[in-house]
C-alpha positions in Angstrom: -64.4 30.0 21.6 -62.6 30.5 24.9 -61.5 28.3 27.8 -64.2 29.5 30.1 -67.2 29.3 27.7 -66.4 26.1 25.8 -69.8 24.2 25.6 -70.1 21.2 27.9 -70.7 19.1 24.9 -67.0 19.3 24.0 -66.4 16.8 26.7 -68.6 14.4 24.9 -66.6 15.1 21.7 -63.5 14.1 23.6 -65.0 10.7 24.4 -66.2 10.2 20.9 -62.7 10.9 19.6 -61.3 8.3 21.9 -63.8 5.7 20.7 -63.3 6.6 17.1 -59.6 6.6 16.7 -57.9 5.8 19.9 -55.6 7.6 22.0 -52.5 5.5 24.8 -48.8 4.7 24.6 -46.9 2.9 21.9 -43.3 2.5 20.7 -43.6 1.7 17.0 -43.5 4.4 14.4 -46.5 4.2 12.1 -46.0 2.9 8.5 -48.0 5.4 6.5 -50.0 4.1 3.5 -53.0 5.2 1.4 -55.2 3.0 3.5 -54.4 4.7 6.9 -53.6 8.3 5.8 -57.1 9.7 6.2 -57.6 8.1 9.6 -54.2 9.5 10.6 -55.2 13.0 9.6 -58.4 12.6 11.5 -56.6 11.7 14.7 -54.9 15.1 14.6 -58.4 16.7 14.4 -59.7 14.5 17.1 -56.8 15.3 19.4 -57.8 18.9 19.4 -61.3 18.0 20.6 -59.9 15.7 23.2 -57.6 18.3 24.8 -60.2 21.0 24.7 -62.7 18.5 26.4 -60.3 17.9 29.2 -59.7 21.6 29.5 -63.5 22.1 29.9 -63.6 19.6 32.7 -60.7 21.4 34.5 -62.6 24.7 33.9 -65.6 23.3 35.8 -63.3 22.9 38.8 -61.9 26.5 38.5 -65.6 27.6 38.8 -65.7 25.7 42.1 -69.0 24.0 42.3 -67.7 22.3 45.5 -67.6 24.0 49.0 -64.3 23.9 50.8 -66.1 23.3 54.1 -66.6 19.5 53.8 -64.4 16.7 52.7 -67.1 14.3 51.3 -69.5 16.3 49.2 -72.4 15.7 46.8 -71.7 16.2 43.1 -73.9 18.7 41.1 -76.3 16.0 39.7 -75.7 12.9 41.8 -72.9 10.8 43.4 -70.2 12.0 45.7 -66.6 13.3 45.7 -64.0 13.0 48.5 -62.0 16.2 48.4 -58.9 17.7 49.8 -59.1 21.5 49.1 -56.6 24.3 49.6 -58.5 27.6 48.9 -55.9 30.4 49.3 -58.3 33.3 48.9 -62.0 32.4 49.2 -63.0 35.4 47.0 -61.9 33.6 43.8 -59.3 31.6 41.9 -55.8 32.3 43.3 -52.2 31.0 42.8 -51.8 28.0 45.0 -55.4 26.8 45.0 -55.5 23.0 44.9 -58.1 20.3 44.8 -57.3 16.5 45.1 -60.5 14.6 44.4 -61.7 11.0 44.3 -65.0 10.6 42.6 -67.7 8.0 43.4 -70.3 8.0 40.7 -70.1 11.7 40.4 -72.7 13.1 37.8 -72.6 16.4 35.9 -75.2 17.6 33.4 -73.3 18.6 30.3 -76.4 19.9 28.4 -78.8 18.4 25.9 -80.1 15.9 28.4 -76.7 14.3 28.6 -74.9 13.4 31.9 -71.2 12.9 32.3 -70.1 10.5 35.1 -66.8 10.6 37.0 -65.0 7.8 38.9 -61.4 7.8 40.1 -58.9 10.5 40.9 -58.1 14.0 39.7 -55.7 16.6 41.0 -56.2 20.3 40.1 -53.7 23.1 40.8 -53.8 26.8 40.0 -50.1 27.3 39.4 -50.3 31.0 38.2 -53.1 33.5 38.6 -52.4 37.2 38.0 -55.2 39.6 37.4 -58.2 38.4 35.5 -58.1 37.6 31.8 -61.9 38.2 31.6 -61.6 41.7 33.1 -61.1 44.4 30.4 -59.6 46.8 32.9 -56.9 44.5 34.4 -56.3 41.7 32.0 -54.3 38.8 33.4 -53.1 35.2 33.1 -54.3 31.9 34.5 -52.3 28.7 34.4 -54.1 25.5 35.6 -52.5 22.0 35.9 -54.6 18.8 36.0 -53.2 15.4 37.0 -55.3 12.4 36.0 -54.8 9.2 38.0 -57.1 6.5 36.5 -60.0 8.9 36.1 -62.9 7.2 34.4 -65.4 9.2 32.5 -68.7 7.9 31.2 -71.1 9.4 28.7 -73.5 8.2 25.9 -72.8 4.6 26.7 -69.0 5.0 26.4 -66.3 5.1 29.0 -62.8 6.5 28.9 -60.1 6.1 31.6 -57.3 8.7 31.5 -53.9 9.1 33.0 -51.2 11.8 32.8 -51.3 15.5 33.1 -52.1 18.7 31.2 -51.3 22.3 31.8 -53.7 25.0 30.6 -52.8 28.7 30.2 -55.0 31.6 29.3 -53.8 35.2 28.8 -55.6 38.4 27.8 -54.8 42.1 28.3 -58.2 43.4 27.3 -60.7 40.5 27.7 -61.2 40.6 23.9 -58.1 39.0 22.4 -57.0 35.8 24.1 -54.1 33.4 23.9 -54.6 29.9 25.2 -52.4 26.9 25.4 -52.8 23.2 26.4 -49.5 21.3 26.9 -48.0 18.3 28.6 -45.5 15.5 28.5 -48.0 12.6 28.5 -51.7 12.0 28.4 -53.1 8.5 27.8 -56.6 7.1 27.4 -58.3 3.8 27.2 -61.9 3.9 25.8 -64.6 1.4 25.3 -68.2 1.3 24.0 -70.1 -1.9 23.6 -67.7 -4.5 22.1 -65.2 -1.9 20.9 -62.2 -0.7 22.8 -59.2 1.5 21.9 -56.2 3.0 23.6 -54.0 5.9 22.7 -51.7 8.7 23.9 -50.4 12.2 23.3 -46.7 12.8 24.1 -44.8 16.1 24.2 -48.0 18.0 23.1 -48.8 21.6 22.7 -52.1 23.1 21.5 -52.1 26.8 21.0 -55.1 28.9 20.2 -55.6 32.7 19.8 -58.9 34.3 19.3 -60.7 37.7 19.3 -64.1 37.9 20.8 -65.3 41.0 19.0 -64.5 39.6 15.5 -64.6 35.8 16.0 -61.2 35.4 14.3 -59.0 32.6 15.6 -55.8 30.7 14.9 -54.8 27.2 16.0 -51.7 25.1 16.1 -51.0 21.6 17.4 -47.7 19.8 17.8 -47.7 16.3 19.3 -46.7 12.7 19.0 -49.9 10.8 18.7 -50.3 7.0 19.2 -53.5 5.1 18.3 -54.1 1.4 18.9 -56.4 1.4 15.8 -53.5 2.6 13.6 -51.0 0.4 15.7 -48.3 3.0 15.8 -47.4 6.7 16.4 -46.8 9.7 14.2 -45.3 13.1 15.0 -47.6 16.0 14.1 -46.4 19.5 13.4 -48.5 22.6 12.3 -46.4 24.2 9.6 -48.9 26.9 8.8 -51.3 28.0 11.6 -55.0 27.1 11.0 -57.2 30.2 10.9 -60.9 30.8 10.8 -63.9 32.7 12.2 -66.3 31.9 15.0 -67.5 28.3 15.2 -66.5 27.6 11.5 -63.9 25.1 10.7 -60.5 26.5 9.7 -60.4 28.0 6.2 -56.5 27.9 5.9 -53.6 26.1 7.6 -51.4 23.0 7.2 -50.7 20.1 9.5 -48.0 17.5 8.7 -47.8 14.0 10.3 -44.5 12.1 10.0 -44.3 8.4 10.4 -41.7 5.7 9.7 -39.0 6.2 7.1 -39.9 9.9 6.9 -43.2 9.2 5.2 -45.7 12.1 5.7 -49.4 12.9 5.5 -50.1 16.6 5.0 -53.5 18.0 5.8 -54.3 21.3 4.1 -57.4 23.4 4.8 -58.7 24.7 1.4 -61.7 26.5 3.0 -64.0 26.0 6.0 -65.7 23.1 4.2 -63.0 21.3 2.2 -59.6 19.9 3.0 -56.9 18.2 0.9 -54.7 15.3 2.1 -51.3 14.7 0.5 -49.7 11.3 1.0 -45.9 10.8 0.7 -45.6 7.1 1.6 -42.0 6.5 0.6 -40.4 9.5 2.3 -39.0 11.0 -0.9 -40.0 14.6 -1.9 -43.4 14.8 -3.5 -46.8 13.3 -2.8 -47.8 10.1 -4.6 -51.5 10.3 -3.6 -54.0 13.2 -3.1 -57.3 12.9 -1.3 -59.9 15.6 -1.5 -62.4 15.5 1.4 -64.2 17.6 3.9 -63.8 18.7 7.5 -67.1 16.9 8.3 -65.8 13.7 6.9 -62.6 13.9 8.9 -64.5 14.6 12.1 -66.8 11.6 11.4 -63.6 9.5 10.8 -62.2 10.6 14.2 
């Protein structure tokens, strides 16, 4: 999986994450218990989908489906966008390229008969472009920065309004082995679907992924402070052993630790690409009091 060919459906997964377990700012450290530990572990899994979904949306801008010739332009599948574009070199993505966009019912087909709508503001900057990471002869690096100012996304009957910023970097020397990262100081979301609504945020976050196209092997790490209104508090997540796997499979190894109030922890351990184990240390003293054996699918459904 790479930052250019992530399926459009990942954006839908980001919204579903936001509906399922929240995302938006908070100041109270979470009191960890047996009752909320599984949902807390699931929020770490959901955060990965959310960040990669936002990256996919930024990637659509780097592919430039808008023309720099006009300010008010039609979107690919309906609606309009008011754009301010600085295209340094028309031949392709270049350092200094910039788009500031305000969307008015902008529609994009994300596949499977599903349409994603945009309303609000988004700024996009190509901060570093050297060579081409997808060219095996030159290799290269791309760093893109997105600023979200009350951007509202709608899909599958759900809406999510996002604020904050993310920086996305992709590097490859041979167009086979890639290193990608998604980072930022703050990214917040408010989501609603029907009678349900949630808010949440990621603070001081870093998602790192490496993968090799020829073998499908990948590794993944996420470090962040995650707040969820459903959990009514925040926890600090740290990948202590990188998650590893192959292709589209879930990770078969790796460890993620979430720390809440009083040093209490929830530890998520990948046993294989189907099964995971959750260790709960609710009192902050060495050793887990409770163990939950579950599956990746159950965690994703929980998120």
